[in-house]
C-alpha positions as CSV (number, residue, x, y, z in Angstrom):
1,M,28.1,-87.0,12.0
2,K,31.2,-84.8,12.3
3,R,31.4,-84.4,8.5
4,R,27.7,-83.4,8.3
5,K,28.3,-80.8,11.1
6,Q,31.3,-79.5,9.3
7,F,29.3,-79.3,6.0
8,L,26.5,-77.3,7.7
9,I,29.1,-74.9,9.2
10,T,30.6,-74.4,5.8
11,I,27.2,-73.7,4.2
12,V,26.2,-71.2,6.9
13,S,29.6,-69.4,6.5
14,M,29.0,-69.1,2.8
15,L,25.5,-67.7,3.3
16,V,26.8,-65.1,5.8
17,L,29.5,-64.1,3.3
18,L,27.1,-63.8,0.4
19,F,24.6,-61.8,2.6
20,S,27.4,-59.4,3.7
21,M,28.5,-59.0,0.1
22,S,24.9,-58.3,-1.0
23,V,24.5,-55.6,1.8
24,T,27.8,-54.1,0.8
25,A,26.8,-54.1,-2.9
26,Y,23.5,-52.3,-2.3
27,A,24.5,-49.9,0.5
28,A,23.8,-46.3,-0.5
29,E,26.6,-43.8,-0.7
30,T,26.3,-40.9,1.7
31,I,26.1,-37.2,0.5
32,K,27.2,-34.7,3.0
33,K,27.8,-31.6,0.8
34,I,25.7,-30.0,-1.9
35,E,27.1,-27.4,-4.4
36,V,24.5,-25.0,-5.8
37,K,25.3,-23.0,-8.9
38,F,23.6,-19.6,-9.5
39,K,23.9,-18.1,-12.9
40,V,22.4,-14.7,-13.8
41,Q,20.9,-14.8,-17.3
42,E,20.0,-11.1,-17.4
43,E,19.7,-8.5,-14.6
44,G,16.2,-8.6,-13.2
45,E,15.4,-12.0,-14.6
46,E,15.2,-15.3,-12.7
47,P,18.7,-16.9,-12.2
48,E,19.5,-20.3,-13.6
49,I,20.0,-22.7,-10.6
50,T,21.8,-26.0,-11.1
51,L,23.6,-28.6,-8.9
52,D,27.2,-29.7,-9.3
53,S,27.4,-33.3,-10.6
54,D,29.4,-34.3,-7.5
55,S,26.3,-33.5,-5.5
56,H,24.7,-36.6,-7.0
57,S,21.3,-34.9,-6.7
58,H,18.7,-33.4,-9.0
59,I,16.3,-30.4,-8.5
60,T,12.6,-31.3,-8.1
61,S,11.3,-27.7,-7.6
62,I,12.3,-24.0,-7.2
63,R,9.8,-21.6,-5.7
64,W,9.9,-17.8,-4.9
65,Y,8.1,-16.0,-2.2
66,D,6.3,-12.7,-2.7
67,D,6.2,-10.8,0.7
68,Y,3.7,-8.2,-0.6
69,D,1.0,-10.8,-1.7
70,D,2.1,-13.5,0.8
71,E,2.2,-16.0,-2.0
72,W,4.7,-18.5,-3.4
73,Y,5.5,-18.4,-7.2
74,D,7.1,-20.9,-9.5
75,S,9.0,-18.2,-11.5
76,F,10.0,-14.6,-11.4
77,S,7.5,-13.9,-14.2
78,D,4.6,-14.5,-11.8
79,F,5.7,-11.4,-9.9
80,G,4.6,-9.3,-12.8
81,D,5.8,-5.6,-12.5
82,D,5.8,-5.8,-8.7
83,L,9.3,-7.1,-8.3
84,D,11.6,-4.2,-7.4
85,P,15.2,-4.4,-8.6
86,N,16.3,-3.6,-5.1
87,A,14.3,-6.4,-3.7
88,T,15.7,-9.5,-1.9
89,V,13.4,-12.4,-2.3
90,R,13.1,-15.7,-0.5
91,G,13.5,-18.9,-2.4
92,T,13.2,-22.6,-1.7
93,L,15.1,-25.3,-3.5
94,R,13.9,-28.9,-3.3
95,I,16.2,-31.7,-4.3
96,A,16.3,-35.4,-4.4
97,A,19.2,-37.8,-4.1
98,D,20.2,-39.8,-7.2
99,E,19.6,-43.5,-7.1
100,G,22.2,-45.2,-4.9
101,Y,22.8,-42.1,-2.7
102,E,21.4,-40.8,0.5
103,Y,21.7,-37.6,2.5
104,D,23.3,-37.0,5.9
105,N,24.1,-33.9,7.9
106,L,22.7,-31.4,5.4
107,D,21.3,-29.2,8.1
108,R,24.8,-27.7,8.6
109,R,25.7,-24.4,7.0
110,S,28.9,-25.9,5.7
111,A,27.0,-28.6,3.9
112,W,25.8,-26.1,1.3
113,K,28.3,-24.5,-1.1
114,F,27.4,-21.6,-3.4
115,T,29.2,-21.0,-6.8
116,G,28.6,-18.8,-9.8
117,D,27.0,-15.4,-8.9
118,K,27.0,-16.3,-5.2
119,S,27.2,-12.6,-4.0
120,R,23.4,-12.4,-4.2
121,V,22.8,-15.5,-2.1
122,S,22.6,-15.9,1.6
123,Y,21.8,-19.1,3.5
124,R,18.8,-19.5,5.7
125,S,18.1,-23.1,6.7
126,A,17.8,-26.6,5.4
127,D,15.8,-29.7,6.3
128,Y,16.3,-33.2,4.9
129,N,15.6,-36.9,5.2
130,S,17.6,-39.7,3.6
131,T,16.4,-39.1,0.0
132,E,15.0,-35.5,-0.1
133,A,16.2,-32.1,1.1
134,I,14.8,-28.5,1.1
135,F,17.1,-25.5,1.1
136,R,15.8,-22.1,2.1
137,F,17.7,-19.1,1.0
138,Y,17.6,-15.3,0.2
139,Y,18.4,-14.0,-3.2
140,G,19.0,-10.3,-4.0
141,P,19.2,-7.7,-5.1
142,V,17.2,-9.0,-8.0
143,G,18.7,-6.3,-10.3
144,G,17.4,-4.9,-13.5
145,N,16.2,-1.5,-14.9
146,V,14.5,1.2,-12.9
147,E,12.4,3.9,-14.5
148,L,10.9,6.8,-12.5
149,E,7.3,7.6,-12.5
150,D,5.3,10.9,-12.6
151,V,8.1,13.0,-14.1
152,Y,6.8,16.6,-14.7
153,W,7.3,20.3,-14.5
154,D,5.8,22.1,-11.4
155,G,6.4,25.8,-12.2
156,T,10.1,26.0,-12.8
157,V,10.7,22.9,-10.6
158,A,11.4,19.5,-12.1
159,R,9.7,16.8,-10.0
160,W,9.5,13.0,-10.1
161,D,8.6,10.1,-7.8
162,S,11.5,8.8,-5.6
163,A,13.1,5.4,-6.3
164,K,14.0,2.9,-3.6
165,G,17.7,2.4,-2.8
166,V,18.7,5.3,-5.1
167,D,22.0,7.1,-4.5
168,S,21.3,10.1,-6.6
169,Y,19.6,11.3,-9.8
170,T,20.9,12.7,-13.1
171,L,18.9,15.2,-15.0
172,T,19.3,16.4,-18.6
173,L,17.6,19.6,-19.7
174,Y,16.6,20.3,-23.3
175,K,15.4,23.4,-25.1
176,G,13.6,22.0,-28.1
177,S,15.9,19.2,-29.5
178,T,19.0,20.8,-28.1
179,R,20.6,19.5,-24.9
180,K,21.2,22.4,-22.7
181,Q,22.5,21.1,-19.3
182,V,23.3,17.9,-17.5
183,I,23.0,17.9,-13.7
184,D,24.5,15.0,-11.7
185,N,24.4,14.1,-8.1
186,I,20.9,15.3,-7.3
187,T,20.0,13.9,-3.9
188,S,16.3,15.1,-3.9
189,N,13.4,14.2,-6.1
190,R,13.0,17.8,-7.2
191,I,15.2,20.6,-8.4
192,D,14.4,24.2,-9.4
193,L,15.8,24.8,-12.9
194,S,15.1,28.6,-13.0
195,S,18.7,29.5,-13.5
196,Y,19.1,27.3,-16.5
197,L,16.1,28.8,-18.4
198,T,18.1,31.6,-20.0
199,E,16.6,31.6,-23.5
200,K,13.1,31.8,-24.9
201,G,11.7,28.5,-26.0
202,T,10.1,25.3,-25.0
203,Y,11.9,23.1,-22.4
204,Y,11.6,19.6,-21.3
205,F,13.9,17.3,-19.2
206,K,14.8,13.7,-18.7
207,V,15.8,12.2,-15.4
208,K,17.2,8.8,-14.3
209,P,18.1,7.3,-10.9
210,V,21.7,6.3,-10.2
211,F,22.6,3.3,-8.1
212,S,26.0,2.3,-6.6
213,D,25.1,-1.3,-7.3
214,S,26.0,-1.9,-10.9
215,R,23.4,-4.7,-11.1
216,I,20.7,-2.0,-10.9
217,E,20.5,0.4,-13.8
218,G,18.5,3.6,-14.0
219,K,16.8,4.5,-17.3
220,Y,16.0,8.0,-18.5
221,V,12.3,9.1,-18.4
222,E,11.1,12.2,-20.1
223,S,8.8,14.8,-18.5
224,Y,5.2,14.4,-19.6
225,N,4.7,18.1,-19.9
226,S,6.9,20.8,-21.4
227,L,7.6,24.4,-20.2
228,R,7.3,27.4,-22.5
229,V,9.6,30.3,-21.5
230,D,8.7,33.7,-22.9
231,N,10.8,35.8,-20.4
232,P,14.1,34.1,-19.8
233,Y,16.0,34.1,-16.5
234,S,18.4,37.0,-16.3
235,G,20.1,36.7,-12.9
236,S,19.2,37.6,-9.4
237,G,18.9,41.4,-9.9
238,S,15.8,43.6,-10.3
239,N,15.7,42.8,-14.0
240,N,14.8,39.2,-13.3
241,N,11.0,39.0,-13.5
242,Y,11.0,35.4,-14.7
243,N,8.6,34.1,-12.1
244,N,6.0,36.7,-12.9
245,S,2.7,35.4,-14.0
246,G,2.5,34.5,-17.7
247,N,6.2,33.9,-18.2
248,Y,5.8,30.1,-18.6
249,S,3.1,27.7,-19.6
250,Y,2.6,23.9,-19.7
251,D,1.7,21.5,-22.4
252,Y,-0.6,18.8,-21.1
253,N,-1.5,17.4,-24.5
254,Y,0.4,14.3,-23.7
255,R,-2.3,12.6,-21.7
256,N,-3.9,9.6,-23.4
257,N,-1.9,10.7,-26.4
258,W,1.2,10.1,-28.6
259,K,4.3,12.2,-28.7
260,W,6.9,12.3,-31.4
261,C,10.2,12.7,-29.5
262,S,13.4,14.5,-30.5
263,D,15.1,11.2,-31.2
264,S,12.5,10.4,-33.9
265,R,10.6,7.8,-31.9
266,W,7.1,7.6,-30.5
267,R,6.0,7.6,-26.9
268,Y,2.6,7.2,-25.4
269,Y,1.3,8.8,-22.2
270,D,-1.6,7.4,-20.2
271,A,-4.4,9.2,-18.5
272,N,-2.1,10.4,-15.7
273,G,0.5,11.7,-18.1
274,N,2.9,8.8,-17.4
275,A,4.8,7.4,-20.4
276,I,4.2,3.7,-21.1
277,T,7.6,2.2,-20.5
278,F,7.5,-1.5,-21.1
279,G,5.3,-4.3,-22.5
280,W,2.1,-4.6,-24.4
281,Q,-0.5,-1.7,-24.4
282,K,-3.9,-1.8,-26.0
283,I,-4.7,1.7,-27.5
284,N,-7.9,2.2,-29.4
285,N,-8.3,-1.6,-29.8
286,V,-4.8,-2.0,-31.3
287,Y,-1.9,-3.7,-29.5
288,Y,1.5,-1.9,-29.3
289,Y,4.7,-3.0,-27.6
290,F,6.9,-0.6,-25.6
291,K,10.5,-0.9,-24.5
292,D,12.6,1.7,-22.6
293,G,9.6,4.0,-23.0
294,Y,9.3,3.9,-26.7
295,M,7.0,2.2,-29.2
296,Q,8.7,-0.7,-31.0
297,T,8.4,-1.8,-34.7
298,G,9.6,-4.9,-36.6
299,W,10.2,-8.2,-35.0
300,I,10.2,-8.6,-31.2
301,L,10.8,-11.6,-28.9
302,D,8.4,-11.6,-26.0
303,G,9.1,-14.7,-23.7
304,N,9.8,-17.4,-26.3
305,Q,7.4,-16.1,-28.9
306,W,8.1,-13.9,-31.9
307,Y,5.7,-11.0,-32.9
308,Y,5.8,-8.5,-35.7
309,L,4.9,-4.8,-35.3
310,T,4.2,-2.8,-38.4
311,T,5.8,0.6,-39.1
312,S,2.8,2.2,-37.3
313,G,3.7,0.0,-34.3
314,A,0.5,-2.0,-34.5
315,M,0.8,-5.8,-33.8
316,A,0.3,-7.7,-37.0
317,T,-1.8,-10.8,-37.5
318,G,-2.4,-13.2,-40.4
319,L,-0.1,-13.6,-43.4
320,I,2.6,-10.9,-43.8
321,Q,5.6,-10.4,-46.0
322,D,9.0,-9.2,-44.6
323,N,12.3,-9.0,-46.6
324,G,10.8,-11.1,-49.4
325,R,9.6,-13.9,-47.2
326,Y,6.1,-14.8,-45.9
327,Y,5.2,-15.4,-42.3
328,Y,2.0,-16.3,-40.6
329,L,0.9,-14.7,-37.3
330,W,-1.8,-16.2,-35.2
331,P,-4.7,-14.0,-34.1
332,T,-2.8,-13.5,-30.8
333,G,0.1,-12.1,-32.8
334,N,2.7,-14.8,-32.1
335,M,4.5,-16.3,-35.1
336,A,3.4,-19.7,-36.4
337,T,5.7,-22.6,-37.3
338,G,4.9,-25.9,-38.9
339,W,1.7,-26.6,-40.8
340,V,-1.0,-23.9,-41.0
341,A,-4.4,-24.0,-42.8
342,I,-5.1,-20.8,-44.7
343,N,-8.3,-20.5,-46.8
344,S,-8.7,-24.3,-46.9
345,Q,-5.1,-24.9,-48.1
346,W,-2.2,-26.2,-46.1
347,Y,1.1,-24.3,-45.9
348,F,4.3,-25.1,-44.2
349,F,6.3,-22.5,-42.2
350,D,9.9,-23.4,-41.2
351,R,10.0,-24.7,-37.6
352,T,13.0,-22.5,-36.7
353,S,12.8,-19.3,-38.7
354,G,9.0,-19.2,-39.3
355,H,9.2,-18.3,-43.0
356,M,6.9,-20.0,-45.5
357,L,8.5,-22.7,-47.7
358,A,7.4,-23.0,-51.3
359,N,8.2,-24.7,-54.7
360,Q,10.0,-27.6,-53.1
361,Y,9.8,-31.1,-51.7
362,I,10.0,-31.3,-47.9
363,T,10.2,-34.0,-45.2
364,D,8.3,-33.5,-42.0
365,N,7.8,-36.2,-39.3
366,G,9.2,-38.9,-41.6
367,K,6.8,-38.1,-44.5
368,N,7.4,-36.3,-47.8
369,Y,5.3,-33.5,-49.2
370,Y,5.3,-31.1,-52.2
371,L,4.7,-27.4,-51.9
372,F,3.7,-25.4,-54.9
373,P,5.3,-22.1,-55.9
374,D,2.6,-20.2,-53.9
375,G,3.4,-22.4,-50.9
376,H,0.2,-24.5,-50.7
377,M,0.6,-28.3,-50.2
378,A,-0.3,-30.7,-53.0
379,A,-3.1,-33.2,-52.1
380,N,-5.2,-35.8,-54.0
381,Q,-3.1,-35.5,-57.1
382,Y,0.0,-36.8,-58.8
383,I,3.3,-34.9,-58.6
384,G,5.4,-36.6,-61.2
385,N,5.3,-40.3,-60.5
386,L,4.3,-39.8,-56.9
387,Y,0.8,-39.5,-55.6
388,A,-0.1,-36.9,-52.9
389,G,-2.8,-38.4,-50.7
390,P,-5.6,-36.6,-48.8
391,D,-3.1,-35.7,-46.1
392,G,-0.5,-34.5,-48.7
393,S,2.0,-37.2,-48.0
394,L,3.7,-38.6,-51.1
395,R,3.5,-42.3,-52.0
């Protein structure tokens, strides 16, 4: 009886030991600090947000709040043109603990560490349970480029719409294609330029905002009308009759019209006389692309898609030739890669560069094909000792 009792005690002790070892083996490790890395890809664009590996966590979602529309967005691109470079936006970062880890005390400010471009980030609050956490923060200024609107002559006064958060403005005055004067540290959104109009001719000006924050950059915008001076400014004496009627005139032809600028580039002005500054614009049923206020030509990358603009600026579609190579552009203008059917024939366009391959054997998705010198794929025929089936693959 004593031996049996001793045996049972031994068995129970072993089970307790095994159970405690099992609990120890599967107990989750505690995470009490999260390091969030912010990396700016380009001013005005959405930052790249990652977690340090020591945080033993992964991001499940990032969302951004639009105060104006009272709406949450998944990316900065959803803001459209409404996101001001001076703006500070609210963000939420949702994370989950990696397998074998759990959270504790993440509602403390000291539990969250910012690295990278952390000067834009300020902490707001955090909530968590054992496996998930949400971190609320502010991010800003967003940064990027600022272009003024409604830039025009009003008599001899240069005017433009004010910009938020601006420190001053810089104006450059031109007579024809000649730069006549640069005026810095303008603190108003208007300036009388009478004293600079000392010669006969046609004048226009460009103006840009200046910011103390280097992450916000002002871009020059040209006046949408010009000023013709027939009786130049001659000083403050009685001989100065510049402001008499008829001494200047305006050119309002640049409304819903193109303008060939002094730097040999095209601009387009809408119905209000404002230059189209950035993005796609449909003009007379043709799509054009603008950047920094000027019409673009050649290849452009918009998002992650390539487009080709002809020398006239029009967006190209269909089969085109550039620098001796052929490319295919879908009806929406974006460049095709891979297989494309053209006039009942199949062609292959390099999956990286987009140019058409021809006069060669290729391998795609584990199958071999032959492309004739004009680029079309062989099918239902012999190529040497190999047979190209209906799908073009060689056997």
